[in-house]
Backbone bond lengths (Angstrom), bond angles and torsions (degrees), N, CA, C in turn:
res aa  C-N    CA-C-N  psi(-1)  N-CA   C-N-CA  omega(-1)  CA-C   N-CA-C  phi
1 M - - - 1.441 - - 1.523 110.14 -
2 K 1.323 116.66 -41.79 1.466 119.92 -178.32 1.521 109.78 -62.66
3 Y 1.317 117.61 -46.88 1.432 121.83 -177.83 1.536 111.90 -59.47
4 L 1.311 116.03 -47.60 1.461 119.34 179.86 1.531 111.79 -69.12
5 G 1.316 117.01 -40.25 1.439 121.15 -179.56 1.532 113.29 -61.90
6 E 1.302 116.22 -31.64 1.459 120.77 178.80 1.520 113.46 -81.26
7 R 1.325 118.17 -20.51 1.452 120.76 -170.36 1.515 114.28 -114.79
8 I 1.323 117.74 -18.99 1.450 120.50 -173.93 1.518 110.47 -122.59
9 P 1.332 118.17 119.40 1.466 120.11 175.55 1.527 109.29 -77.70
10 A 1.308 117.08 84.26 1.457 120.76 -172.00 1.518 111.33 -141.41
11 T 1.305 114.60 168.07 1.451 123.28 172.32 1.523 107.68 -105.28
12 F 1.318 116.51 128.62 1.478 120.07 177.75 1.507 107.63 -107.09
13 A 1.308 117.62 127.46 1.455 123.43 177.60 1.522 108.24 -110.93
14 H 1.316 116.34 116.93 1.478 121.99 177.61 1.528 106.75 -105.29
15 A 1.304 116.91 107.86 1.467 120.55 -179.66 1.538 108.61 -99.65
16 R 1.329 113.86 134.03 1.460 122.61 178.61 1.539 112.10 59.96
17 V 1.321 115.55 31.05 1.469 120.92 175.08 1.520 108.20 -114.88
18 D 1.288 116.21 129.43 1.472 119.62 -179.49 1.514 108.07 -86.38
19 V 1.304 116.58 76.26 1.463 122.20 -177.08 1.524 109.66 -64.06
20 D 1.322 117.30 -41.15 1.478 120.34 179.25 1.515 111.39 -60.74
21 G 1.323 116.93 -41.72 1.454 121.49 -173.68 1.520 114.49 -87.45
22 S 1.317 117.03 -8.97 1.470 119.77 -178.16 1.521 111.10 -80.62
23 A 1.305 116.52 166.45 1.466 121.87 178.70 1.525 110.44 -78.97
24 S 1.299 120.03 -7.13 1.461 123.11 -175.18 1.537 112.70 -59.55
25 L 1.334 116.28 -32.70 1.477 119.63 -174.00 1.509 112.22 -115.64
26 T 1.328 117.42 25.74 1.458 121.20 178.79 1.532 109.75 -109.90
27 G 1.307 115.74 164.99 1.463 120.18 -179.58 1.525 110.32 76.12
28 A 1.304 115.21 178.66 1.484 120.53 -177.09 1.523 110.84 -61.80
29 R 1.330 117.91 -47.35 1.451 121.19 -179.00 1.498 111.67 -66.87
30 G 1.317 118.13 -40.17 1.458 122.05 178.87 1.516 111.96 -62.72
31 R 1.336 116.55 -43.21 1.474 120.08 176.99 1.532 111.43 -62.60
32 Q 1.330 116.87 -37.50 1.451 120.59 178.41 1.530 110.16 -64.67
33 I 1.328 116.35 -44.27 1.452 120.21 177.96 1.544 110.83 -64.37
34 A 1.341 115.88 -44.78 1.475 120.92 -178.99 1.511 110.40 -60.76
35 G 1.326 118.26 -31.19 1.465 121.40 178.93 1.503 114.81 -67.32
36 R 1.323 116.60 -12.59 1.463 121.44 -178.99 1.504 114.03 -95.71
37 F 1.336 115.35 -2.79 1.449 121.08 -176.72 1.520 111.70 -126.90
38 N 1.300 115.76 158.31 1.466 121.37 171.00 1.525 107.22 -105.81
39 L 1.294 117.77 120.43 1.450 121.53 179.84 1.510 109.61 -96.86
40 L 1.304 117.01 118.62 1.442 122.49 179.95 1.543 108.25 -110.76
41 R 1.302 116.70 122.96 1.471 121.19 179.91 1.518 109.74 -98.91
42 H 1.294 116.21 133.43 1.455 121.96 -179.93 1.535 109.92 -132.37
43 T 1.301 115.08 153.60 1.481 119.22 172.25 1.530 107.98 -75.97
44 P 1.330 116.66 157.33 1.451 118.68 178.02 1.527 112.26 -58.95
45 L 1.315 115.52 141.09 1.453 121.08 177.90 1.559 106.98 -87.37
46 P 1.335 117.41 121.61 1.444 120.13 -176.96 1.544 112.73 -66.12
47 Y 1.330 116.14 159.11 1.436 122.39 -178.74 1.526 113.56 -137.70
48 G 1.326 116.83 23.33 1.459 120.33 -171.79 1.522 115.90 -88.32
49 T 1.305 118.17 -29.08 1.458 119.58 -174.62 1.539 109.20 -112.25
50 R 1.306 115.32 171.52 1.487 122.04 177.89 1.539 108.86 -60.21
51 V 1.326 117.14 -42.33 1.470 120.98 179.88 1.542 110.11 -61.79
52 H 1.358 116.45 -43.46 1.442 119.81 178.08 1.519 111.62 -60.66
53 K 1.320 115.87 -44.64 1.477 120.75 -179.52 1.518 110.61 -64.48
54 D 1.324 117.67 -37.24 1.470 121.11 178.09 1.523 109.59 -65.85
55 T 1.324 116.87 -38.57 1.447 121.83 178.89 1.544 109.61 -62.96
56 W 1.358 115.73 -45.29 1.460 119.56 177.79 1.541 110.65 -61.74
57 A 1.321 117.12 -44.06 1.453 120.10 -179.93 1.519 111.53 -60.36
58 D 1.342 116.57 -40.38 1.460 121.25 177.30 1.538 110.23 -64.18
59 L 1.332 117.05 -43.81 1.437 121.27 -178.21 1.546 110.52 -62.53
60 V 1.288 115.22 -50.15 1.481 120.52 -179.48 1.536 110.56 -62.18
61 G 1.321 115.39 -42.36 1.471 119.93 177.72 1.525 112.43 -60.37
62 D 1.337 115.28 -43.90 1.470 119.44 179.40 1.545 110.50 -64.50
63 M 1.326 116.62 -41.56 1.467 119.07 179.94 1.525 111.42 -67.09
64 E 1.333 116.32 -40.74 1.470 120.00 176.78 1.530 111.12 -63.98
65 G 1.327 116.55 -39.73 1.471 120.18 178.90 1.520 110.69 -64.92
66 A 1.318 118.00 -40.42 1.452 120.94 178.79 1.529 110.19 -67.56
67 R 1.338 116.32 -39.41 1.485 120.27 178.33 1.517 109.73 -64.02
68 C 1.293 117.20 -45.35 1.464 120.76 -178.90 1.537 110.74 -63.45
69 A 1.327 117.13 -40.39 1.463 119.57 177.98 1.530 110.31 -62.00
70 C 1.330 116.93 -40.66 1.465 120.02 179.18 1.530 110.62 -66.20
71 V 1.321 116.53 -41.54 1.465 120.04 179.42 1.531 109.36 -62.98
72 D 1.332 117.31 -42.65 1.465 121.14 -179.78 1.524 109.96 -62.17
73 I 1.338 117.14 -43.31 1.464 120.67 179.20 1.516 110.00 -64.48
74 G 1.326 116.48 -43.68 1.467 121.07 177.87 1.515 112.34 -59.64
75 R 1.317 115.97 -44.50 1.482 119.74 178.75 1.548 110.22 -63.40
76 A 1.307 116.34 -42.26 1.452 119.54 -179.86 1.533 110.27 -63.29
77 L 1.316 117.08 -44.06 1.462 120.17 178.45 1.519 112.43 -63.78
78 W 1.342 115.45 -41.72 1.450 120.30 178.89 1.524 110.34 -64.72
79 S 1.313 116.37 -43.01 1.477 120.65 -179.46 1.534 108.83 -64.41
80 D 1.324 116.70 -41.27 1.466 121.27 -179.67 1.530 111.19 -61.34
81 T 1.322 116.36 -42.50 1.469 119.76 -177.64 1.528 110.70 -73.09
82 R 1.335 118.16 -29.42 1.453 121.42 178.05 1.505 112.51 -70.08
83 S 1.319 117.71 -27.55 1.470 121.02 -176.27 1.512 111.71 -83.59
84 R 1.318 119.13 -5.24 1.472 121.14 -178.36 1.502 111.99 -90.04
């Protein structure tokens, strides 16, 4: 987490991971790592109805779109630096 957090301007979504309760953010090193991130706690997003499923589809689509945009920017930057 530390390596990626220092090098990638990104949002990390950990679903169904007990980040608070894990050993990853405990101790001196864990507190240092935790200080570099904003931890947002949410209740589970339901998936039982058509509306719930549409909400999930929108969420996943938005995240994929953001990821693709970042990949495209990264490729463009990499390509630009290679041509110099």
